[in-house]
C-alpha positions in Angstrom: 15.0 171.1 -58.3 12.1 168.9 -59.5 9.6 167.9 -56.8 6.9 166.1 -58.8 8.1 163.9 -61.6 5.7 162.2 -64.1 7.2 159.0 -65.6 5.7 157.7 -68.8 6.1 153.9 -68.9 5.1 151.3 -71.4 6.0 147.7 -72.1 9.2 148.5 -74.0 12.7 147.6 -73.0 13.4 151.3 -72.5 10.9 151.5 -69.6 13.4 150.0 -67.2 16.0 152.6 -68.1 13.4 155.4 -67.8 12.4 154.1 -64.4 16.0 153.9 -63.2 16.6 157.5 -64.3 13.4 158.7 -62.6 14.5 156.9 -59.3 17.9 158.7 -59.4 16.4 162.1 -60.0 13.7 161.6 -57.3 16.4 160.5 -54.8 18.5 163.6 -55.6 15.7 166.0 -55.2 13.4 164.3 -52.7 10.7 164.2 -55.4 7.5 162.4 -55.7 6.9 160.1 -58.6 3.8 159.5 -60.7 4.1 156.4 -62.8 1.8 156.6 -65.8 0.9 153.8 -68.3 -1.3 154.7 -71.2 -3.2 152.0 -73.2 -3.7 153.3 -76.7 -6.9 151.8 -78.0 -5.4 150.9 -81.4 -1.8 150.1 -80.4 0.1 147.3 -82.1 0.0 145.0 -79.0 -3.7 145.3 -78.5 -6.6 143.2 -79.9 -8.2 144.6 -83.0 -11.6 146.2 -82.3 -14.8 144.1 -82.6 -17.7 145.7 -84.3 -20.8 143.8 -83.3 -23.5 143.8 -85.9 -27.2 143.9 -85.2 -28.8 140.6 -84.1 -28.8 138.2 -86.9 -28.5 134.4 -87.3 -24.9 134.8 -86.1 -25.6 136.7 -82.9 -24.0 133.9 -80.8 -20.8 134.3 -82.8 -20.8 138.1 -82.3 -21.3 137.6 -78.5 -18.4 135.3 -78.4 -16.2 137.6 -80.4 -17.1 140.5 -78.1 -16.5 138.4 -75.0 -13.1 137.3 -76.3 -12.2 140.9 -77.1 -13.2 142.1 -73.5 -11.2 139.2 -72.0 -8.1 140.3 -74.0 -8.5 143.9 -72.9 -8.9 142.9 -69.3 -5.7 140.8 -69.4 -3.8 143.8 -71.0 -5.2 146.2 -68.3 -4.2 143.8 -65.5 -0.8 143.3 -66.9 -0.2 147.0 -67.0 -1.5 147.5 -63.5 0.7 144.7 -62.2 3.7 146.3 -63.8 2.9 149.7 -62.3 2.3 148.1 -58.8 5.7 146.3 -59.0 7.5 149.5 -60.0 5.7 151.5 -57.3 6.8 149.0 -54.7 10.4 149.3 -55.8 10.3 153.0 -55.6 8.5 153.0 -52.2 11.1 150.6 -50.8 13.8 153.2 -51.6 11.8 155.8 -49.7 10.5 157.6 -52.8 6.8 158.6 -52.5 5.2 157.1 -55.6 1.7 156.8 -57.0 0.6 155.4 -60.4 -2.2 155.7 -62.9 -3.2 153.7 -66.0 -5.4 155.3 -68.6 -6.8 154.5 -72.1 -6.4 157.1 -74.9 -3.9 159.0 -76.9 -0.5 158.7 -75.0 0.9 162.2 -75.9 -2.3 164.0 -75.0 -2.9 162.1 -71.8 0.7 162.5 -70.6 0.4 166.3 -71.0 -3.1 166.5 -69.5 -2.1 164.5 -66.4 1.2 166.4 -66.0 -0.9 169.6 -66.0 -3.6 168.4 -63.5 -1.0 166.7 -61.2 1.2 169.8 -61.5 4.3 168.0 -62.5 7.7 169.8 -62.6 9.2 167.2 -65.0 8.0 164.5 -67.4 10.4 161.6 -68.2 9.5 159.6 -71.3 11.2 157.3 -73.7 12.0 158.0 -77.3 12.2 155.4 -80.0 14.1 157.5 -82.5 11.5 157.5 -85.2 11.9 160.2 -87.8 10.8 161.2 -91.3 8.0 159.0 -92.8 7.9 156.6 -89.9 7.3 159.4 -87.5 4.7 161.0 -89.8 2.8 157.7 -90.2 3.2 156.2 -86.7 3.3 159.4 -84.7 5.7 160.3 -82.0 4.6 160.5 -78.4 7.8 162.2 -77.3 7.6 164.8 -80.1 4.0 165.6 -79.1 4.9 165.9 -75.4 8.0 168.0 -76.1 5.8 170.5 -78.0 2.7 170.5 -75.6 4.0 169.7 -72.1 3.2 172.2 -69.3 6.7 171.6 -67.8 10.2 170.4 -68.6 10.6 167.1 -70.4 13.5 164.6 -70.2 13.5 162.0 -73.1 15.5 158.8 -72.7 16.7 157.3 -76.0 15.4 153.8 -76.7 17.7 151.0 -77.8 
């Protein structure tokens, strides 16, 4: 049976279903959960990068743009951490030992890396159902994880 389950969550509607499946499996096997949220630096929900230029007559404008960018990132990070804390509290209330982590980087690579270092027995992630050109252009986290994971992977089909 699975004793250490890594659960990849994001801000999608499928995350709740993924979380519920993880809770069920954890209860059945007396497993520990690791809830993981990865912030991709160039994701569609994140602010576009700001490239400050060398000091010029517009230096105040660059400083404001950079401050605005950092404020947006901080809000996104806090939102993700709040979500993870809430889900951790729900799992803990059910008697399931749970921890969480939020990281910035490539989701597929980070899920596999953390699963290996945490010694997960199972990874549970969502799947949006991209295929063909869409998958080639946008990438597929679930496809990457299926091919590179150090343990078993359960994918939950998104809606």
